[in-house]
LOROGU-630633 format. One record per residue (C-alpha): x, y, z. Coordinates in Angstrom, 3 decimals. Each point is the difference from the previous one (the first is absolute). Layout:
N
<px:X	py:Y	pz:Z> .
...
end
This chain:
134
<px:30.174	py:8.389	pz:57.291> .
<px:2.660	py:1.039	pz:-2.813> .
<px:-1.658	py:1.330	pz:-3.194> .
<px:1.452	py:-1.280	pz:-3.664> .
<px:-0.525	py:2.200	pz:-2.912> .
<px:1.563	py:-1.015	pz:-3.279> .
<px:2.339	py:2.501	pz:-1.887> .
<px:2.243	py:0.460	pz:-2.534> .
<px:2.281	py:-2.118	pz:1.060> .
<px:1.768	py:-3.879	pz:-0.726> .
<px:1.193	py:-0.626	pz:3.587> .
<px:-1.298	py:0.797	pz:3.908> .
<px:1.228	py:0.060	pz:3.143> .
<px:3.368	py:2.475	pz:-0.282> .
<px:0.921	py:1.692	pz:3.099> .
<px:2.729	py:2.056	pz:-1.368> .
<px:0.778	py:1.643	pz:-3.831> .
<px:3.640	py:0.232	pz:-0.737> .
<px:1.064	py:2.526	pz:-3.075> .
<px:3.056	py:-1.618	pz:-1.481> .
<px:2.839	py:1.824	pz:-2.440> .
<px:-0.385	py:-1.300	pz:-3.554> .
<px:3.474	py:-2.140	pz:1.158> .
<px:0.299	py:-3.716	pz:-0.586> .
<px:2.084	py:-1.626	pz:2.606> .
<px:-0.095	py:-3.019	pz:2.209> .
<px:-1.497	py:1.155	pz:2.945> .
<px:1.153	py:-2.748	pz:2.781> .
<px:-2.189	py:-0.528	pz:3.453> .
<px:0.122	py:2.967	pz:1.909> .
<px:-0.352	py:2.812	pz:-2.650> .
<px:-2.939	py:2.338	pz:-0.568> .
<px:-0.366	py:-1.918	pz:-3.718> .
<px:-0.196	py:-3.504	pz:1.523> .
<px:-3.853	py:-0.798	pz:0.831> .
<px:1.926	py:-2.710	pz:2.830> .
<px:1.326	py:2.640	pz:2.221> .
<px:-3.244	py:0.633	pz:1.090> .
<px:-2.718	py:-1.716	pz:1.909> .
<px:-3.152	py:1.531	pz:-1.622> .
<px:-0.911	py:0.186	pz:-3.507> .
<px:1.750	py:2.775	pz:-1.895> .
<px:-1.037	py:0.934	pz:-3.412> .
<px:2.728	py:1.456	pz:-2.047> .
<px:-0.158	py:2.681	pz:-2.744> .
<px:3.147	py:1.018	pz:-2.531> .
<px:-0.211	py:3.517	pz:-1.081> .
<px:0.648	py:-0.346	pz:-3.701> .
<px:3.197	py:2.244	pz:-0.721> .
<px:0.705	py:1.022	pz:3.414> .
<px:3.661	py:-0.138	pz:0.191> .
<px:2.373	py:0.505	pz:2.925> .
<px:1.919	py:3.054	pz:-1.863> .
<px:-3.957	py:1.158	pz:-0.657> .
<px:-0.560	py:0.285	pz:3.779> .
<px:2.725	py:0.997	pz:1.520> .
<px:0.352	py:2.652	pz:-3.038> .
<px:-3.415	py:1.132	pz:1.327> .
<px:-1.680	py:-0.170	pz:-3.037> .
<px:-3.422	py:1.536	pz:-0.127> .
<px:-1.370	py:-2.162	pz:-2.767> .
<px:0.389	py:-2.863	pz:2.277> .
<px:-2.649	py:1.133	pz:2.293> .
<px:-2.855	py:-0.871	pz:-2.024> .
<px:0.855	py:-3.520	pz:-0.800> .
<px:0.446	py:-0.514	pz:3.823> .
<px:-3.207	py:1.572	pz:0.441> .
<px:-1.873	py:-2.392	pz:-2.369> .
<px:2.042	py:-2.829	pz:1.522> .
<px:-1.460	py:0.831	pz:3.063> .
<px:-3.646	py:0.970	pz:-0.617> .
<px:0.253	py:-4.143	pz:-1.921> .
<px:0.995	py:-1.478	pz:3.200> .
<px:-2.419	py:1.856	pz:1.854> .
<px:-3.196	py:-1.226	pz:-2.112> .
<px:1.859	py:-3.827	pz:0.638> .
<px:-0.841	py:0.802	pz:3.526> .
<px:3.339	py:0.319	pz:1.652> .
<px:-0.025	py:1.561	pz:3.220> .
<px:2.708	py:1.568	pz:0.225> .
<px:2.929	py:1.223	pz:-2.722> .
<px:3.793	py:-0.215	pz:-0.090> .
<px:3.028	py:-0.064	pz:-2.441> .
<px:3.202	py:-1.726	pz:-0.460> .
<px:2.184	py:3.496	pz:0.111> .
<px:0.438	py:2.314	pz:2.471> .
<px:0.386	py:2.619	pz:-2.193> .
<px:-3.615	py:-0.143	pz:-1.119> .
<px:-0.937	py:2.174	pz:3.495> .
<px:0.436	py:2.992	pz:-2.497> .
<px:-3.288	py:-1.713	pz:-1.319> .
<px:-1.841	py:-0.568	pz:3.156> .
<px:-1.994	py:3.360	pz:-0.020> .
<px:-1.426	py:-0.403	pz:-3.634> .
<px:-0.662	py:-3.924	pz:0.311> .
<px:-1.585	py:0.937	pz:3.853> .
<px:-2.213	py:2.640	pz:-1.830> .
<px:-1.537	py:-2.547	pz:-2.751> .
<px:-0.719	py:-3.070	pz:1.813> .
<px:-1.983	py:-0.369	pz:3.525> .
<px:1.825	py:-2.880	pz:1.455> .
<px:3.300	py:0.396	pz:2.045> .
<px:3.312	py:1.068	pz:-2.159> .
<px:3.355	py:-0.548	pz:1.617> .
<px:2.053	py:0.386	pz:-2.779> .
<px:3.476	py:-0.394	pz:1.577> .
<px:1.201	py:-0.832	pz:3.634> .
<px:1.577	py:4.009	pz:0.102> .
<px:-3.237	py:0.498	pz:1.128> .
<px:0.977	py:-0.849	pz:3.070> .
<px:2.923	py:2.931	pz:0.498> .
<px:-2.188	py:3.057	pz:1.599> .
<px:-1.374	py:-3.070	pz:2.580> .
<px:3.919	py:-0.870	pz:0.905> .
<px:0.911	py:3.301	pz:-0.052> .
<px:-2.462	py:1.070	pz:2.710> .
<px:2.494	py:-2.998	pz:2.146> .
<px:3.138	py:2.395	pz:-0.352> .
<px:0.980	py:3.622	pz:1.378> .
<px:-1.046	py:2.438	pz:-2.991> .
<px:2.865	py:0.290	pz:-2.423> .
<px:1.354	py:-3.506	pz:0.990> .
<px:0.618	py:-2.137	pz:-3.301> .
<px:-2.077	py:-3.540	pz:0.620> .
<px:2.647	py:-2.208	pz:0.252> .
<px:0.419	py:-3.333	pz:-2.253> .
<px:-1.336	py:-3.214	pz:2.093> .
<px:2.571	py:-2.261	pz:-1.615> .
<px:3.701	py:-0.238	pz:1.650> .
<px:2.120	py:2.645	pz:-2.641> .
<px:3.342	py:-2.137	pz:-1.521> .
<px:2.981	py:1.074	pz:2.177> .
<px:3.597	py:0.700	pz:-1.639> .
<px:1.871	py:-2.811	pz:0.830> .
end
């Protein structure tokens, strides 16, 4: 029988927590930032001041707010943490060390696995058809 405990949270039952860039745009169904994209409860956590430009520049000052947001998601009871930007992979280790739940900040984490499927040194091919010149 499951044990339920009160914690510092307003809601419960979120399977995954998703860290979001500080960006405002409509997220259509299928986008990471749209809750209807999932068949299970998710909890979104925008990271204030976390812009794409800062992430692409590898701004080390982004690490602390990302880690704090991840800890907050964990405190709310999520069972795993992801993000809406693959380039947040550079903060994977910091977040993984800071929380006890699984962390998968980017699909880029799959590259070492995929590399095992091809001859050493061979590039991993794109899975979509490439545009062909007319």
